[in-house]
N, C-alpha and C positions, 0 to 999 in steps of 0.2 A: 355529452349533450346530444350528439347526433344519433344516439341509440334510439331516440324517440322520433326519428326522422319520418317514419312511415305513418304517423297519425294523420288523419284527414277528417273532414266533415262527414265522410261516408262511414266512419267507424260506428260500431254499435255504442249505445249509451250516450247519445247526444245530450249535452248539458242543457240546463234550463235557459230560456231566452235572456233573463237578466240575473245572472248569478250575483250574490252579494259581494261587494268589494272585499278583497282579502280572503275570500273563500278559496278552497282548492280549485273549483271550477273557474272562478274568476282568474286566478293565477294561470291556470292551464291555457285559457283563451287569450288573455291580454298580455301575459309575459312570454309564453311559448308559442302562441299562435295556433293552438289546436282546439277543437270543439268537443272532443269526446275521449274518455279513457278506454283502455283496452284491458281485457282480462281482469286480473286481480289488482290492477293499479289503484283503483278508487278505494278498495277495501284496505289495502296496505297504507295508503295515505291517511285514511280516516283513523286507522289504528294508531299511527304515530302522532297525528294531530291531537288525539285524545290523551296522549302521554304514555301509551303502552309500547312495549318492545315488540320487534318483529324479526323473523328470520326469513329471507326471501331467496328463493331459487327461481331464476328466470333466465331463459336462454339469451345469448348475445343477440342484440337487436330487438329485444322484447320491451325495452323502455325502462330499465332499472333506474337510470339516473333521475327520472321524474319522481320516482318513488321516495327519494329523500330530498330532492331539490324543492318540490312543492311544499311538503310539510315544514321544511326549514323556513320557507318564506311565509307560511301561514301562521307559524308560532312566533311569539316574541323572542328576540335574541338572535344569535348567530349560529347557523348549523356548521358543525365541524365534520369534515369529510376526511377519513383516513384512507389514503391511497398509497400503494407500494411503489408507484412509478413516478419519480420526480419529473421525468421528461414529458409526461402527459399532462401534468397539472396546468402548465401555462396555456396549452390549447383549450382545456376545459374552462379555465378561468376567462380566457378571451371570449369564448362562445357565450358564457354567462353575461359578461359585461356587454356584449353586443345585444343581448336581450334585455339590457337595462338593470341587471342584477348587480348589486355591490358585492363583488367577489374578489378574493385574493388567495395567495398561497404563501406559505412560509417554508422555505427549504434552503439548502446550502448554496443555491445559485444566487442568493441575494446578499448584498453588502450589509454591513451593520446598520447604517443609517436607514436604508430602505426597509429592513426588517423591523427596526424600531418604529418606523412610521406606521407599518401595518399593525404592530402590536398596539400602538396608541389608538388606531382606528377601531380595533376590536374592543378595547376597554371603553372607548367613547360611544359604543353602540352604533358605529357607522357601517359595519360589515354585516352582510346577510349570509354569506357562505365563505368558509375558510378551509383550504385544503392543506393537509399536513401529511408527511410521511410518518409511519409508525415510530421509527427511531427518533424523530424530532418530537413527536407528541410525548414520548415516554421520558424525555429529559425533565428532571425536577423543575427546572425553571419554566418550561412550557406548561407543565401541570399546574404550577402555582399561578401562572398567567391566566389559564382557563378558569381557575377557581375564583378569580377576581372579575371574570367577564360574565355576561348573561348568555348562556348557551341554550339554544332551542332544541338541538338533538345531536347525537353522534351517529354518523353513518360509517360503517366499517366495510369498505368495498373490497372485492376479491377475497372474501372471507375464507375461502378454501385454503388460503396460505397458512392458516392456523393448523392444518392437518399434517401431522408428522408422517402420515402414510402417503401424502400427496406429492405430486411432481413439482409444485411451486412453493414448498414449505419455506416460511420465513420465521425465524426464531423470535423476532420482535413481536409477532402477532400473539405469541403465547402470553404476553404480559398485558394484553388489552383488556383482560378481565378486571383490571384495576379501575376501569371507568365506572363499573357498577358500584364499586366500593366508594370511590371518591365523589361520584355524581349520581347518587341513588335516585334522584327525582327527575333526571334527564332521560328521555326515551332514547333507546339505541336500536339501530337496525343493521343487521349483517346481511350482505348481499353477495351472491355468487351465481355464475352461470353453469357451474359444473360441480356436482357432488352426488355420489351415490349415497345409499342410506347410512352406511358406516361413517362417511365423511360428514353427513348432516348431524349425526349424533355427536361427533367430535367437535364440530363448530359450536353446537349448543352448549356442550359441557365446558369447553375451554374458554368460551367467551361469557360464560355465566348467563346463558340465554335459555335455560331449560323451561322457564315459564313464559317465554315469548310465544307469540302466535306465529305459526309456520305457514308460509304461502309457497306452494310448489306448483309452478306453472308447467305447462306441457313442454317437454324437451324437443318437440318436433320442429324442425326447420324445413318445411316442405319445399322451399325454393332452392335448397342446396341439392345438387345431384351428386351422390356418392359413387365413386368409381375406384376400384381396387384391382391392381394387376401385378403379377409377378414381375420382378426385374428381368428385363431382357435388353441389356444396354440402356440403362436409365437415362443417360444423356440424350440418346436418340429419341427415346420415348417422350421425354420432356420437350425436346425441340419440336417434335411432331405435334404435340398438344398445343404448344404456344403458337406455332405457325398456322395451324388449321383452325384453332378456336379462340385464341386469346390475343390477337394482334392489337397492340395499343392498350391492353387492359392492365389495371393495377392488380398485383397479386403477391402472395407470399410463398416462397419455396423453403421448406424446412429440411435441414440436414442434421445428422447426429453429431458431427465433429466440427470444430472450428476450421480445421484445414480444408475440409470439404466445402464449407461455406465460402471460404475465400476463393478456392479454385473454381467453384461453380459460378460465383458472381463474375469472376474475371472472364470465364468462358462465355457467359451470356453477354457481357460487355463487348467482347470481340465480335460477337454475332450481331451487334447493333442494338441490343436491348438496353433499356435504361435500368440497369440492375445495380444494387448496392448490397454490400455484406453487412451483417450485424451479428456480433457475438460478444460475450462478456470479456474477451481478451483484448478487444479494441479499446483505444483510449476513450474515456468518457465523453470528451467534446466531439469526437468523431461519431460515436454512437448517437449522441443527441442530434447531430447534424443530419445523419442518415435518417433517423426517425422523423425529424422535422420535414425533410424532403419527401418522405413517403406519405406523410399526412397531408402535405400541402400541394404537392405536385401531382399531375395526372400521369398515369401509365407507368409508375415506378414499380419494379419488381424487387421486393426485399428478400434476399437470400439469408437465412438466419438459423441459429439454433433456437431452442425453446426459451432462451433468454429474451427473445423478442415477442411481443404480441399481447401480453396480459393487459387488458383494458384498452386496447387499440380502438380509437374512436374515429374510424374512417368508414363511411357507409358504402363506398363503391368498390370494395375489394371483390373482384370478379372470380378469383380462384385462389385456392390454397392447395399447393402440391407438396407432398411428402416424398422425398427421395430416400428416406429410411423409415423403418417401422417405428411408430410411437411406442412408448413403453407400457401404455395402458389405454383403455377405452376412454377414460376421463380426459387424458391428455389429447387423444385424437379428437374427441368431441369439442373440447375447448378450442383447439387450434383450428379445426375446420370451421368453427363458429365465427371466425373472423371474416369469413366470406359472406357476401350478400346481406349485410345488415340493413340495406335499403329495401329488402324484400324482393328485389329483382333476381332473376335466375343467376345462380353461381355454381361453380363446380369444385368439388373436393376430390383431388386425384392422389392416390397413394400407390407407390411402387415399393414392393418389399421382396426380400429374399432370405434364404437360409442364413446368409452371413449376418443379417440383422438379428436373427434369433440368437445366434451364437454370441454376438457382441453384447446384446442386452442381457443375456443369461450370465455372461461373465461379469457384467457391471453389477447385477443383482447379487451374485455369489460373493463378490469381493467388497461389497458395501460394508459400512461400519455399523449397520443396523443389527438388531437382534435376529435370532433364527426365525422368530415369528414374523418379523418385518420382511425377511428374505422370502419366506414362504408366501406372504401376501403379494410381494412383488412378482413372484413367479406365477401366482394365480392370475394376477392382472395381465401379465404378458400372455398367458395361455388364452385368456378371454379375448385379447386383441387379435391373436392369431386365429382364433375361432371365427371372429368377424371377417377376417381376410379370406378364409377358406370356405365360408358358408356358401351353399348353392341356392339358398332361398333369399327372400327380400332382405337387403342389408339394413334398411331403415327399421324394420320390425325388430331385428336382432339388436340393433343399437338402442332403440327405445326400451326394449325388454330389459336390457342391462340396468337401466335407470328405473325399472319397475313400472313402466308405462306400456300399455298394450295398444297397438295400432289395429283397428278393426279389419283392415284389408291391406294387401300389398300396396306399396306406395306408388308404383309406376314411374318412379323417378330415381332409380338406382340402376347400376349396370346389370344386376341379376334380374331385375324386372324387365328392363328394356331389351336385354339379350340374354334370356335364360341360359345358364351354362349347361352344356351337355356333360353327362357323366359316362364313365366307361368301366368295364370290368377289368380292374388292374390286379386281380388276384395273382396271376402267373408272374408278371413283372415284380410284384411285391415279394413273392417267394424267392425269385432269383436274387433280388437285392438282399433280402434277409440272409440267404445262404452265402452270398458273397461277403457280407459283413462277418458272419460267423466263421467262415473258412479262413479268412485273413486275420482272425484273432481278435476282432472287435477293438483294434488299436489304431485305426486310421480314419482320417476325415473323409468328407464326402467326395472331394476331388479324386483321391486315390482309389476309393471304392468304385467310382464311376469308370476310372481308367481300367480297372480289372474287368468290370462287366463288359466294357466296349472293346476289350482286347488291345489296348493302347501299348505301343512299344516304347515305354519310357525307362529311364535309368532306374527309377525307384521301383517299378514293377519287376525289373530283372534283378535288382539288388536283393529283394526279399523273396525271390523265387515265385512270385505270384502269377507269372506266366505259365506255371506248371499246375495251378489250381484247376479243379474241374469247372469252376465258375468263370474262368478266364475266357472272355469273348462271348459269353452266352447272352449278353445284352447288346450285341453289336448292331442289332436292327433298330435301336432307339438312339436318339441324339443325346448329347450331354445335358442339354436344356431339359429334355423330357425326363431324364433320370433325376435331375435336380428337383423338378416339380414333384415327382413321386416321393423323393426323400422328404421334402418339405411337408407334404400332406401327411405322410406316415408319422413324422415327428409330432405334428399338430394332433393327430388322432391317438397318440400314445403308443404306437407300435415300436417306435425307435426313440432313443434319447441321445442328445449331444452331451458328451462328458467334457465339460469345460476344464476339468482338472487333469484330463488325459489328452491334451492337445486337440480338443474338440473331436475326439473319436466318436464315430457312430457306434451305438451299442443297442442290442436287442432288449426288449422289455418282456415281462411275463405275458403281456397281452398278445404278442406275436405267435405264441404257441399254436393257437387254434388255426391261424392262417397256414402255418407251416405243416400242420397235420391235415390240412384240407377240409377242416370243419367250418371254416368261415370264408366268405368271399369279401373282397375289398372293392368298393365303388368309390372312385375318385373323380374330382373335377377334371373334365377334358380341357386341355390347354392347346393353344395354337401350335401347329407343327413348326419345328425349327427348319433350318435349311434342309432340302431334300436329300443331300448327300448323307449316306450312312457310313459309319465307321466299320472297318473290318478288323480282323485280328492283326493285320499289319497294314501300314500305309500303302494304299494301292497306287500311289503316284499320281501323275498328271492326267492319265487317261480318263479316270472317273470324273475329275473336275471339268475337263474339256467338254464332256458330254452335256454339261449344264449350261455352257456358254453359247449364246447365239452366234450365228455367222457374222453378224454386224460387229459384235463385241470381241470376236476372237483375236483380231490384231492387237487391240489394247490389252487384252488378257495375256497374250504371249509377251508383250512388251513389259507388263508389270512383273511377270515371273522372271524375265530376263534381267531386269533391273535388280530384283531381289537377289538373284543368283550372283550378280556382279558384286553387290554390296556385301553379301555373305562371304564371297571368296576373298575380298579385300581384308576382311577381319578374321578369316580362318575359322568361320563358324558355319553350321548347317543353315540352309535357307530359312527353316522355320524359326530360327532365332531372330531373324529380321522381322518377318511377318508370317503368320499362318495363312494357309490358303483361304480360310474363311474370312480373314481380314481383307485379303486381296479381292475376294468376291464382293464384299460389301463396298470396298473402295470403287470397284468397277460399276456397281449399281448407283452409289450415292454421288460419285464424281465430286468430291470435296474440292473447293476452290481456294481455301485458305487454311491456316493453322487451326483456327477455332472449329471449323467444320471437320477437319481431319481428326480432331480430338473426339468427335462424336462417333467415330468408327470404332467398332468393337475390336479390342486388342491393341489399341494405340493409346498409350499414356504419355505423360510429359517427357519421360526419358526417351522413348522411341520416337516421339515427335521431333525432339531436338536432334537425334542422331540421323533419322531417315526421312523425316517429313518433307524437307525441301526437294530432294531428288524426285520423290514420287509426285509432289505437287507440280513440279516443273514438267514431268512427263504427262500428267493429266492435262495441263494447260496446252502443251504441244499438240496433243490429240484433239482437244477442243478446237484449237485454231485450224487444224487441218480439216476437221469436220465442217466448220463454219465456212471455210474457203471452198470446200467441195460443194456446198449448197449454192 
């Protein structure tokens, strides 16, 4: 219902002064309180009121709900809405009842007597809208019930669930074509916020809507600011984003795995945020409770897998943050579309890295789909990566994917607001390609980077890679910079990640022209990492000390002394406790508790449990001394 929240009397297409009672304009004004339709709404409603079918593609927040609610009220009988999410039905029905509409839902949350009462109200002509899950509708008993009732229309919401190529596929949706056979004279409307041309064709074919009138609205959501950045300690990046821009805001944080959802939600809770986890592995009552709190409370952050969000009817979501790469542009567009449904400014933040590409590639390669399906999945992932690495307007690229052209750059994405610099990366690219080739194209990114930076690791020595001519030739660049180069070369097709060979980096035919000096490589310039540069061997404390200010030097020395003491107790080298880079970040961030300590690069749950408290105690001691010194 709140999808139509942004209608006002200032919208174009103001209705006539005295619309006829029962007409769409009358219902719009007197039931829902708005005076004008937007975009294709009036044409869609007129099509359905006339008894014809429609396929509607309209962005989240564009007012899809009114497109079936108003014709259901304008036509005799009860409108049947097929929705895949039971948890949302109650909120939508409550909103309709608040507007004076006789609405109800039938799902497994009802007892027998209550369900019987609703069925009797349907047969008695007392209901105007009834919400059903597809699996409930397809039960023979339910179909028989509907054939005895007076039905005004069928609305199939989230119609992209019918697509076997899509990320929200529901097998029950494949059987909804039976509505055309059983109820040939009842108009049907299929609605979705996300579908490329291929998915549109599939929806029309599988739902038997080839003869339906198609309405495709603009996919542009100009109030959403799109920002995409490489991962560089994503917890710290998320925390900075929340603290600097989203204090007290409602939002969604998407993660790829259930474990990451739970750990991220717990971390945010420890930092004082009102954060809740949501994934399919949680008990159904707990999921429903968390969804209820998100919808009804202010300032809740939902940390979730893609199991959460379809059809979310909350207007004031101020941000959507992805801590992992979505598997396709369709998924990204739909998930970011949950922000800013009220038309007010909202932000979509995406953090991505090479490990995301590897993980999603593995998932696609090991899926049960056909080879054609796997190729399609890979193409969609490549398109998503292309959107991440593009140096021009992101919104134009996003809309172009849905075959919509934007006349000019949007001015409200990161590449428009801060145009990315590019640099000639030809020489580093050739060094990287040579390092991959000379080490046998058998190793992943981390090991290849160690070779290039001259790292003195057991694995480098084990394979004799410290004897290669490429050993140490990239010591002038940080590991983060090398990862960025690898990521962009993978996206551009110069390298590939072989998921079947332990994610080994391998050369492609395309890299030949670069290696022969016939082609230059221009890449997106990324922020510099820590200024310390690796050398062929660890240069020890002297180089690190040069970066420490005189004020911080006592604490720096104390942190290193504590690390050494803890390492000696365990009989391990100091770097096994924490790397210098971790200590430098600790020195800068001054974490005060376990949650803030977890945001430091190089500190996970295990190291926090083993070493966190001694370092926190030391930091507290120095803070107390500094305060007393003031």
